[in-house]
C-alpha positions, 0 to 999 in steps of 0.5 A: 100598945105605944110602947110597942109600937115604938118598940117595934119601929126602932128594932125593924130598922136595927135588924135590917141594917144587922142583916145588911150588914151580914149580907155585905160581909158574905159578899166581900167572903165571896169576892175573896173566892179563887176564881178556878177553885172557888175556895176562898183565899189563903191569908198569907200565913196559911199559905204559908203552911200549905206551901210545899217544898221545891223537890226536882227531880234529876234531869236526865239524859238518855243517848242513843247509841247512834249519838256515841262515836269518835272525837276528832284528835285536832277537837282534843288538840286545840282545847283550852284549860276550862280554870274551873272545876268538873267531878265525875262522880260515877258510873252505874255505881262503878266497880274497880273501874269497869264499865260492860260493854254490853247489857243495860245501859250505863248512867253517868253522872257527875257536874261540869261549870263552864269557863264563866262559871255557869253550868256547861250546857252541851258538852261531851264526856270524852273517853280517851284511850287509844281513840277517842270517843264522845258522848253527847251530855248536858247539865240540868241535874239539881245540885245544891251542894255544887252551888253550895260550895263554890257560892254561885246560886245559879250553879245548881243546875251544873249536875249531868245524868247521862245514860247510854249503852257502851256497845259501839266504844271499843274495849280498852282502858281511857281517861275520862274529859268533858269537852265543851264549845263557848264562842267557837272556842274548844274547852277541856276539863279533865276528870281525873277518873279512868275506866276499863270498857270491856 
């Protein structure tokens, strides 16, 4: 009987201690839960395995037909060369350099870099022919290839994707030039592309 009492005296505090330790562990687990969702916080390795890759959708700037209009000849005459790269990559799957006046909107895409090696921001796609027609545009489309080629991470958003109808553009042949303004000065970059609007 004495042994049973002694065993109980030793085992009871031990059982209480184990319960307290288990309770503390559970409390720690609860304290580590995410406040918003109630799910346990992930370890760094668990978090890495669930991170989704960054997928950037190309920004598309839609231009209302009213925004397309003539550009004053003096704006082009006084513009300085940016001394930076630019490109008109595509106009709605351009075939034979012909852009339709009617039908679906034309989608213009490429990239423009401003004079200080940054994405151009707001600029105009200028169609230079018998008259000069300006289409408002802006950079913001994801172009990691441009950033990698020029070795400047900031140029990841130097791309543009502009959608507009061409009904107000007179038929004819045009050179495509990009025009932007920085600190009150006008700059241009020639795309080296020509189109025919018909």
